[in-house]
N, CA, C and O atoms as a Tripos MOL2 file, in Angstrom:
@<TRIPOS>MOLECULE
protein
  160   159    40     0     0
PROTEIN
NO_CHARGES

@<TRIPOS>ATOM
      1 N         119.2550  150.3010 -128.9230 N.3       1 MET1
      2 CA        118.8150  151.4970 -128.4850 C.3       1 MET1
      3 C         119.3970  151.7280 -127.2630 C.2       1 MET1
      4 O         119.2940  150.8610 -126.3950 O.2       1 MET1
      5 N         119.9920  152.7490 -127.0480 N.am      2 THR2
      6 CA        120.7690  152.9670 -125.6120 C.3       2 THR2
      7 C         119.7750  153.9810 -124.5660 C.2       2 THR2
      8 O         118.9160  154.7420 -125.0120 O.2       2 THR2
      9 N         119.9990  153.8640 -123.5300 N.am      3 ALA3
     10 CA        119.1410  154.4220 -122.5010 C.3       3 ALA3
     11 C         119.7370  155.6870 -122.2040 C.2       3 ALA3
     12 O         120.9440  155.8310 -122.0060 O.2       3 ALA3
     13 N         118.6820  156.8240 -122.1680 N.am      4 PRO4
     14 CA        119.1980  158.2970 -121.9850 C.3       4 PRO4
     15 C         120.1240  158.2930 -120.6480 C.2       4 PRO4
     16 O         119.9190  157.6170 -119.6400 O.2       4 PRO4
     17 N         121.1620  159.1800 -120.8680 N.am      5 SER5
     18 CA        121.9580  159.3270 -119.4250 C.3       5 SER5
     19 C         121.2390  160.1080 -118.7290 C.2       5 SER5
     20 O         120.5040  160.9210 -119.2890 O.2       5 SER5
     21 N         121.3160  160.0080 -117.3270 N.am      6 GLN6
     22 CA        120.7970  160.6690 -116.2560 C.3       6 GLN6
     23 C         121.9200  161.2100 -115.6570 C.2       6 GLN6
     24 O         122.8490  160.4970 -115.2790 O.2       6 GLN6
     25 N         121.9100  162.6620 -115.5140 N.am      7 VAL7
     26 CA        122.9270  163.7100 -114.7760 C.3       7 VAL7
     27 C         122.0990  164.5150 -113.9150 C.2       7 VAL7
     28 O         121.0830  165.1390 -114.2220 O.2       7 VAL7
     29 N         122.7350  164.4070 -112.6680 N.am      8 LEU8
     30 CA        122.2430  165.6170 -111.8450 C.3       8 LEU8
     31 C         123.2720  166.4930 -111.4440 C.2       8 LEU8
     32 O         124.3790  166.1460 -111.0320 O.2       8 LEU8
     33 N         122.7920  167.8220 -111.6070 N.am      9 LYS9
     34 CA        123.9550  168.7940 -111.6550 C.3       9 LYS9
     35 C         123.2460  169.7450 -110.4560 C.2       9 LYS9
     36 O         122.1130  170.2240 -110.4200 O.2       9 LYS9
     37 N         124.2260  169.8190 -109.6030 N.am     10 ILE10
     38 CA        123.8590  170.6940 -108.3700 C.3      10 ILE10
     39 C         124.6500  171.9490 -108.4960 C.2      10 ILE10
     40 O         125.8730  171.9850 -108.3600 O.2      10 ILE10
     41 N         123.9390  172.9170 -108.7480 N.am     11 ARG11
     42 CA        124.7480  174.1340 -109.2690 C.3      11 ARG11
     43 C         124.8340  175.0010 -108.0560 C.2      11 ARG11
     44 O         125.6180  175.9480 -108.1090 O.2      11 ARG11
     45 N         124.2070  174.8290 -107.0840 N.am     12 ARG12
     46 CA        124.0800  175.7210 -106.1410 C.3      12 ARG12
     47 C         123.7350  174.8660 -104.7180 C.2      12 ARG12
     48 O         122.5220  174.6550 -104.6840 O.2      12 ARG12
     49 N         124.4010  174.3330 -103.5830 N.am     13 PRO13
     50 CA        123.8970  173.7730 -102.6150 C.3      13 PRO13
     51 C         122.7330  174.5860 -101.9700 C.2      13 PRO13
     52 O         122.6040  175.8100 -101.9850 O.2      13 PRO13
     53 N         121.9630  173.7160 -101.4350 N.am     14 ASP14
     54 CA        120.6790  174.4280 -100.9150 C.3      14 ASP14
     55 C         120.4310  173.6570  -99.5370 C.2      14 ASP14
     56 O         119.5240  172.8300  -99.4420 O.2      14 ASP14
     57 N         121.3380  173.9910  -98.4040 N.am     15 ASP15
     58 CA        121.2010  173.2370  -97.3630 C.3      15 ASP15
     59 C         120.5990  174.2930  -96.2670 C.2      15 ASP15
     60 O         121.0990  175.4040  -96.0860 O.2      15 ASP15
     61 N         119.6350  173.8750  -95.6700 N.am     16 TRP16
     62 CA        119.0370  174.8610  -94.5740 C.3      16 TRP16
     63 C         119.7870  174.8060  -93.2860 C.2      16 TRP16
     64 O         119.8300  175.7720  -92.5240 O.2      16 TRP16
     65 N         120.3980  173.6250  -93.0400 N.am     17 HIS17
     66 CA        120.8800  173.4410  -91.8460 C.3      17 HIS17
     67 C         122.3160  173.7340  -91.8240 C.2      17 HIS17
     68 O         123.1120  173.2050  -92.5990 O.2      17 HIS17
     69 N         122.6870  174.7340  -90.7650 N.am     18 LEU18
     70 CA        124.2690  175.1530  -90.6410 C.3      18 LEU18
     71 C         124.2270  175.6240  -89.2490 C.2      18 LEU18
     72 O         123.2310  175.9940  -88.6280 O.2      18 LEU18
     73 N         125.4150  175.5610  -88.8530 N.am     19 HIS19
     74 CA        125.8230  175.9870  -87.3600 C.3      19 HIS19
     75 C         126.4810  177.3510  -87.5310 C.2      19 HIS19
     76 O         127.3510  177.4910  -88.3910 O.2      19 HIS19
     77 N         126.1120  178.3350  -86.7710 N.am     20 LEU20
     78 CA        126.5740  179.5140  -86.8400 C.3      20 LEU20
     79 C         127.4040  179.8780  -85.3590 C.2      20 LEU20
     80 O         127.1820  179.2650  -84.3150 O.2      20 LEU20
     81 N         128.3050  180.8910  -85.4790 N.am     21 ARG21
     82 CA        128.6890  180.9990  -84.3080 C.3      21 ARG21
     83 C         128.4520  182.4800  -83.6450 C.2      21 ARG21
     84 O         127.6350  183.2130  -84.2020 O.2      21 ARG21
     85 N         129.0170  182.8640  -82.6820 N.am     22 ASP22
     86 CA        128.7440  184.2510  -82.0090 C.3      22 ASP22
     87 C         129.7620  185.1110  -82.2530 C.2      22 ASP22
     88 O         130.8970  184.7100  -82.5110 O.2      22 ASP22
     89 N         129.4080  186.4720  -82.1850 N.am     23 GLY23
     90 CA        130.3150  187.6020  -82.2320 C.3      23 GLY23
     91 C         131.1970  187.8990  -83.3760 C.2      23 GLY23
     92 O         130.7290  187.9880  -84.5120 O.2      23 GLY23
     93 N         132.4280  188.0520  -83.1330 N.am     24 ASP24
     94 CA        133.2550  188.2610  -84.3690 C.3      24 ASP24
     95 C         133.2830  187.1670  -85.4200 C.2      24 ASP24
     96 O         133.3280  187.3480  -86.6370 O.2      24 ASP24
     97 N         133.2460  185.8980  -84.7190 N.am     25 MET25
     98 CA        133.3210  184.7320  -85.7630 C.3      25 MET25
     99 C         132.1850  184.7640  -86.6000 C.2      25 MET25
    100 O         132.3680  184.4940  -87.7870 O.2      25 MET25
    101 N         130.7460  185.1160  -86.1100 N.am     26 LEU26
    102 CA        129.5610  185.0140  -86.8570 C.3      26 LEU26
    103 C         129.7800  186.1250  -87.9520 C.2      26 LEU26
    104 O         129.4780  185.8210  -89.1050 O.2      26 LEU26
    105 N         130.2650  187.3510  -87.7070 N.am     27 LYS27
    106 CA        130.4740  188.1920  -88.6520 C.3      27 LYS27
    107 C         131.3680  187.8550  -89.7250 C.2      27 LYS27
    108 O         131.1940  188.2430  -90.8800 O.2      27 LYS27
    109 N         132.4770  187.0170  -89.2880 N.am     28 THR28
    110 CA        133.4020  186.5650  -90.3580 C.3      28 THR28
    111 C         132.7920  185.5190  -91.2430 C.2      28 THR28
    112 O         133.0190  185.5440  -92.4520 O.2      28 THR28
    113 N         132.0590  184.6370  -90.7220 N.am     29 VAL29
    114 CA        131.6440  183.4580  -91.6080 C.3      29 VAL29
    115 C         130.2650  183.7770  -92.2710 C.2      29 VAL29
    116 O         129.9420  183.1450  -93.2770 O.2      29 VAL29
    117 N         129.6350  184.5060  -91.8740 N.am     30 VAL30
    118 CA        128.0580  184.6360  -92.4810 C.3      30 VAL30
    119 C         128.1620  185.1310  -93.9770 C.2      30 VAL30
    120 O         127.5690  184.5150  -94.8630 O.2      30 VAL30
    121 N         128.8940  186.2090  -94.2400 N.am     31 PRO31
    122 CA        129.0770  186.4270  -95.6910 C.3      31 PRO31
    123 C         129.4240  185.4790  -96.6650 C.2      31 PRO31
    124 O         128.8340  185.4580  -97.7450 O.2      31 PRO31
    125 N         130.6190  184.4360  -96.2990 N.am     32 TYR32
    126 CA        130.9130  183.3370  -97.0040 C.3      32 TYR32
    127 C         129.9360  182.3480  -97.2330 C.2      32 TYR32
    128 O         129.8270  181.6840  -98.2640 O.2      32 TYR32
    129 N         129.0640  182.2630  -95.9900 N.am     33 THR33
    130 CA        128.1660  181.1240  -96.0400 C.3      33 THR33
    131 C         127.0190  181.5590  -96.9770 C.2      33 THR33
    132 O         126.4630  180.8000  -97.7710 O.2      33 THR33
    133 N         126.7380  182.8030  -96.8050 N.am     34 SER34
    134 CA        125.4390  183.3350  -97.5550 C.3      34 SER34
    135 C         125.7580  183.2560  -99.0610 C.2      34 SER34
    136 O         124.8270  183.1020  -99.8520 O.2      34 SER34
    137 N         127.1040  183.3600  -99.5190 N.am     35 GLU35
    138 CA        127.3940  183.2740 -100.7560 C.3      35 GLU35
    139 C         127.2810  181.6600 -101.3520 C.2      35 GLU35
    140 O         127.1040  181.4190 -102.5460 O.2      35 GLU35
    141 N         127.3740  180.9430 -100.6280 N.am     36 ILE36
    142 CA        127.3590  179.4540 -101.0550 C.3      36 ILE36
    143 C         125.8630  178.6520 -100.7780 C.2      36 ILE36
    144 O         125.3550  177.8000 -101.5070 O.2      36 ILE36
    145 N         125.4210  179.1010  -99.7210 N.am     37 TYR37
    146 CA        123.8810  178.6070  -99.1810 C.3      37 TYR37
    147 C         122.9180  179.5620  -99.5530 C.2      37 TYR37
    148 O         122.9020  180.6250  -98.9340 O.2      37 TYR37
    149 N         122.1520  179.3710 -100.4170 N.am     38 GLY38
    150 CA        121.3650  180.4250 -100.9050 C.3      38 GLY38
    151 C         120.1350  180.7810  -99.7390 C.2      38 GLY38
    152 O         119.6760  181.9160  -99.6110 O.2      38 GLY38
    153 N         119.8170  179.9360  -99.1510 N.am     39 ARG39
    154 CA        118.7240  179.9990  -97.8620 C.3      39 ARG39
    155 C         119.2580  180.3180  -96.4010 C.2      39 ARG39
    156 O         118.5550  180.6100  -95.4330 O.2      39 ARG39
    157 N         120.5990  180.2080  -96.4310 N.am     40 ALA40
    158 CA        121.1620  180.4510  -95.0570 C.3      40 ALA40
    159 C         120.9680  181.8670  -94.5750 C.2      40 ALA40
    160 O         121.3810  182.2040  -93.4650 O.2      40 ALA40
@<TRIPOS>BOND
     1     1     2 1
     2     2     3 1
     3     3     4 2
     4     3     5 am
     5     5     6 1
     6     6     7 1
     7     7     8 2
     8     7     9 am
     9     9    10 1
    10    10    11 1
    11    11    12 2
    12    11    13 am
    13    13    14 1
    14    14    15 1
    15    15    16 2
    16    15    17 am
    17    17    18 1
    18    18    19 1
    19    19    20 2
    20    19    21 am
    21    21    22 1
    22    22    23 1
    23    23    24 2
    24    23    25 am
    25    25    26 1
    26    26    27 1
    27    27    28 2
    28    27    29 am
    29    29    30 1
    30    30    31 1
    31    31    32 2
    32    31    33 am
    33    33    34 1
    34    34    35 1
    35    35    36 2
    36    35    37 am
    37    37    38 1
    38    38    39 1
    39    39    40 2
    40    39    41 am
    41    41    42 1
    42    42    43 1
    43    43    44 2
    44    43    45 am
    45    45    46 1
    46    46    47 1
    47    47    48 2
    48    47    49 am
    49    49    50 1
    50    50    51 1
    51    51    52 2
    52    51    53 am
    53    53    54 1
    54    54    55 1
    55    55    56 2
    56    55    57 am
    57    57    58 1
    58    58    59 1
    59    59    60 2
    60    59    61 am
    61    61    62 1
    62    62    63 1
    63    63    64 2
    64    63    65 am
    65    65    66 1
    66    66    67 1
    67    67    68 2
    68    67    69 am
    69    69    70 1
    70    70    71 1
    71    71    72 2
    72    71    73 am
    73    73    74 1
    74    74    75 1
    75    75    76 2
    76    75    77 am
    77    77    78 1
    78    78    79 1
    79    79    80 2
    80    79    81 am
    81    81    82 1
    82    82    83 1
    83    83    84 2
    84    83    85 am
    85    85    86 1
    86    86    87 1
    87    87    88 2
    88    87    89 am
    89    89    90 1
    90    90    91 1
    91    91    92 2
    92    91    93 am
    93    93    94 1
    94    94    95 1
    95    95    96 2
    96    95    97 am
    97    97    98 1
    98    98    99 1
    99    99   100 2
   100    99   101 am
   101   101   102 1
   102   102   103 1
   103   103   104 2
   104   103   105 am
   105   105   106 1
   106   106   107 1
   107   107   108 2
   108   107   109 am
   109   109   110 1
   110   110   111 1
   111   111   112 2
   112   111   113 am
   113   113   114 1
   114   114   115 1
   115   115   116 2
   116   115   117 am
   117   117   118 1
   118   118   119 1
   119   119   120 2
   120   119   121 am
   121   121   122 1
   122   122   123 1
   123   123   124 2
   124   123   125 am
   125   125   126 1
   126   126   127 1
   127   127   128 2
   128   127   129 am
   129   129   130 1
   130   130   131 1
   131   131   132 2
   132   131   133 am
   133   133   134 1
   134   134   135 1
   135   135   136 2
   136   135   137 am
   137   137   138 1
   138   138   139 1
   139   139   140 2
   140   139   141 am
   141   141   142 1
   142   142   143 1
   143   143   144 2
   144   143   145 am
   145   145   146 1
   146   146   147 1
   147   147   148 2
   148   147   149 am
   149   149   150 1
   150   150   151 1
   151   151   152 2
   152   151   153 am
   153   153   154 1
   154   154   155 1
   155   155   156 2
   156   155   157 am
   157   157   158 1
   158   158   159 1
   159   159   160 2
@<TRIPOS>SUBSTRUCTURE
     1 MET1         2 RESIDUE 1 A MET
     2 THR2         6 RESIDUE 1 A THR
     3 ALA3        10 RESIDUE 1 A ALA
     4 PRO4        14 RESIDUE 1 A PRO
     5 SER5        18 RESIDUE 1 A SER
     6 GLN6        22 RESIDUE 1 A GLN
     7 VAL7        26 RESIDUE 1 A VAL
     8 LEU8        30 RESIDUE 1 A LEU
     9 LYS9        34 RESIDUE 1 A LYS
    10 ILE10       38 RESIDUE 1 A ILE
    11 ARG11       42 RESIDUE 1 A ARG
    12 ARG12       46 RESIDUE 1 A ARG
    13 PRO13       50 RESIDUE 1 A PRO
    14 ASP14       54 RESIDUE 1 A ASP
    15 ASP15       58 RESIDUE 1 A ASP
    16 TRP16       62 RESIDUE 1 A TRP
    17 HIS17       66 RESIDUE 1 A HIS
    18 LEU18       70 RESIDUE 1 A LEU
    19 HIS19       74 RESIDUE 1 A HIS
    20 LEU20       78 RESIDUE 1 A LEU
    21 ARG21       82 RESIDUE 1 A ARG
    22 ASP22       86 RESIDUE 1 A ASP
    23 GLY23       90 RESIDUE 1 A GLY
    24 ASP24       94 RESIDUE 1 A ASP
    25 MET25       98 RESIDUE 1 A MET
    26 LEU26      102 RESIDUE 1 A LEU
    27 LYS27      106 RESIDUE 1 A LYS
    28 THR28      110 RESIDUE 1 A THR
    29 VAL29      114 RESIDUE 1 A VAL
    30 VAL30      118 RESIDUE 1 A VAL
    31 PRO31      122 RESIDUE 1 A PRO
    32 TYR32      126 RESIDUE 1 A TYR
    33 THR33      130 RESIDUE 1 A THR
    34 SER34      134 RESIDUE 1 A SER
    35 GLU35      138 RESIDUE 1 A GLU
    36 ILE36      142 RESIDUE 1 A ILE
    37 TYR37      146 RESIDUE 1 A TYR
    38 GLY38      150 RESIDUE 1 A GLY
    39 ARG39      154 RESIDUE 1 A ARG
    40 ALA40      158 RESIDUE 1 A ALA
């Protein structure tokens, strides 16, 4: 008898810790960050 395979799929990262910037850089990176990190 074989053991069942164990697979972990991370379909969408869920990291609440991120570093943001100020001003124009903030406006630039937030849209991309929110696409990847659902709770950002």
